N, C-alpha and C positions, 0 to 999 in steps of 0.2 A: 365455388370457393368452399373451403373446409374450415370450420371454426377453429379446430385444434391447431391446424397448420398456421392460420392467421395469428392466433394467440401466441404460439411459440415464436413466430417471427417478430411480433411486437415486443415481447418481453426479452428478446435478444437484442433489441434496438437500444442505443444509448438513451438515457433519460431525456436529454434535451431534444431528441428527435422523435420521442414517443408520440406526442400529441399530433404532430403533422402526419406521421405514418398511420396512426389510428384513423384520422380524418380521411386519408386516401383509401384505407380499407373499407370504411363505412360507405364512402361514395361508390366504390367498386361494387359492393354488395347491393346497393340500391339500384345501380345501373343494370345489374344482373336480375333485378326484380325480386330479390330476396330480402324483404323488409325485416323479417324476424332475425335473420343473420346480422343485418345492419345494426339492429337494436342491441343484439348481444355483444357485437364488437364495440359499439359505442359505450357500453357499460363497463368495459375494461378500464381499470384505474391505472393511472400513470404510476410507475414504481418510484419509491424514494431511492436515494442514492445507495443506502445500505441494502435495500431489497434488490436493487439491480446488481450490486456486487455479489450478493448471495446467489442470485440466478446465474450470474456469469460463472461462478465457481461450479455450479451444477452442470452447466453446459460445457465448460472447458475442461473439467476434470470428472467425466462420468465414472471413471474407475474408482473414485473416492466415495461415491454415493453409497454403494452397497455396504462397504465396510463400516461406515458411520451408522447406517440403519441397523446392521447386525449388532454393533456395539450398544446401541440404544436398547434393543430388545434384551440383550444380556444384562444390562444395568437395571432395567425395570424388573426383570425376573429376580435378580439378586436382591433388590429391595423388597420384593414381595416375600422372598424366602428368608429375609434377614440373614443372609449369608455374608458374614463379615469378611472372610478370606476372599471370596469372589468379588465383593464390593471393592476392597482395597486394590486388587489387581486390575479390575475394570476401570476404577477411578484413575489409576496411573495412566492407563491407555487412553482414557477419555481426555485428560488434560494435554497429553502429548499430541494426540490427533487434532484436537481443537486448535492448539497453537500452530501446528503445521498447516492446517487448512486456512487459518486466519492469515498467515504469512503468504500463502499461495494466492488467496483472494486479494490481498493488498497489491501483490506483484501484478496479477492479471488486470486489476483496475488501472494501475499505472501504465501498463502496456497499452491499454485501451484509451488512454488520455485523461484519466482521472486519478489524481493523487488524493487519497482519502484521508480525512482527519482522524484523530484518536477517537473521537466520539462515534464516528461512522464505523470504525473498525470494531469498537466495543459492541455496537448494535449487531454487527455480523457475528461476533463471538456469542452474543446472547442468543441469536437465532440458532447457532449450532448447538448450544446447550439445550434449547427448547426442542430441537430435533431428537436429542437423546432422551429427553424426559417424557415427551408426549407423542404417541403414535400418530395423531391427527396432524401435529406440526411436522412430523417426519414426512408424512404423505404429501402435505402442501409444499414443503421445501423441495422434494424430489421432482415435482412437476416443472420446476424452474420458472414459475409464474407468480412469484410473490410480488405484491404491491406494497407491502409494509413489512418491516422486520418483525420477527417473532419474539415473544417475551419468554425468557427462560423461567422454568418452574423449579424453584429450589426445593430440594428434599424429596423429589419423586413421590407425589401424593399417592400414586398407584400402589405404593408399598403398603399403605394402610389397609388395602382391600385384600382379604383372604390371606393375611400373614400367617405362615406356618412355622414349624420349628426349624432351627438352623440345621444345615446339612452337616452330617458327620458328628452330631451330638446326640446323646441319649435323651429320650423324652424326660422333661422335668417332672419331678414328683408333684403330685397334687398338693396344693397348699391346704392346710387345715381350714375347714369351713368356718366362716365367720358369720355371725348373724347379720341380716339385712344387706347381704351382698358386699360386705366391706372388702373381701378379698379381691373381687372383680374391680371395685373402685380403686383400690391401691395399685393393682396391676395396670389399670388404664392410666393412672397418674404417673407411674414410673415410666411407662411406655411413651406418654406424651412428653415428659421431661427429656427422655433420651432422644426423641425425635427433634425437639427444640434445640438441644445441644448439638446434634448432628447437623441440623440446618445452619446454626450459627457458625459452626466450624467450616461448613461448606462455603458460606458467604465470605468468611475471613480468608479462606484459601483462594477463592476466586478473586477477591479484591487484591490480594498480594500478587497473584498471577497476573492480573491486569496491570498492576504497578510495575512488575518486573518486565512484562512485555512492552509497556510504554517506555521504560528506561532503555530496553534493548533497541527499540525503534529510534529513540532519541540519539542513542549512541551511533546507530547506523547513519542517521541523518547528519550527525556531526562529522563522522568519518568522510561521508560524501562531500560535505562542505570543505573539509580540510583538503581532500584530494582535488577538488575543483580550484581552490585558491592556489594550491601548489602548482597546478598546471598553468595558472595565470602567471605565477612567479617565474616559472621556467620560461614561459613565452616572453615575458618582459625582460628577463635576464638575457635571453638570446638576442632580443631586439637591442638591448643596451650594449651588448658586446659588438653587435653589428654597427651601431652608431659610433661607438668608440673607435672602431677600425676606420670608418669613414672620416672621423675627426682627425685621426693621425695622418691619414692620406692627405687630407686638406692642408694640415700644417706643413707636411713635407712639400706639397705643391707650392704653398706660400713661400717657404724658404727658397725653393728653386727659382720662383719668379722674382723674389727680391734680389738674389744673386745675379740673375739675368739682367734685371733693371740696372743694378750697379755697374755691371760690365758694359752695358749699352751706354750708360751715362759717361763712363770713363772714355769710351771710344769716341763719343761725341765731342768731349772736351779736347781730346788729342787731335781729332780732325779739325776742330776750330783753330787750335794753335797752328797746325800745319797750313791751314788756309790763310791765317793772318801773316805767317812768315812769307808765304808765296806772294801775297798781295804787296807786302813791303818790298820784296825783291823786285817785283814788277814795276813798282813806282820808281825805284832807284834806276832801273835800266831805262825807263822812259825818260827820266830827267837827263840822263847822260846823253842820249841821242839828240836832245834839243840843245 
């Protein structure tokens, strides 16, 4: 048995089947006499629903993995360079790509038998944000073996390390020296404030995007509900028309039967009168012979 192959198979398993599948793999490793492998397999954690959906996305859409990883590298580099133009362009790509991947993940989960909640989908989106911000998170996500969703890092902390001048701009002139390092302190204060404002704007944007995505999903759910109820209305309308047709046929049959009953009753009365007349005539003839 191979550990990587077993781990890949386990994390491709539905969450509700993970524990039983892990126990079978542990038993198989012990039967094979590989206790170390059995212990490693036994230590694998059952994935949460959000982690399973994230793994499902990696396994089902392998072509989407590399573009997201490259985008994360570009974003982190742009933050380090403080390249505003590049940041704006990559941020637009970031939000569009995360929205698209989030919708794909939701659809894949539904096809696999799990309709995920808004909170689970938000955890999936946070995982994708973390992939963009943190190289180690990106590496973990790309394995398709997450046990827990990843936490998004707002503001790309790596930008604070080795920050250089913005691309395409002339070097800033040196500020007049101030005693006791006041120039450096003022620069750090302004930089910290700018970062805080950028992080706050990023949080606001993400919240609004989450709200918009939730509203879009609610609209889609409502549309599906309307379509389902419309199908029921159409089915019931067709059934009602069928019953109405049968009702009209029954009423016609009732009228036909009533007319037949009246005709039969009239014929019975006429036959009775003829029988009475014949009996009376028979009595008269019998009396005449005597």
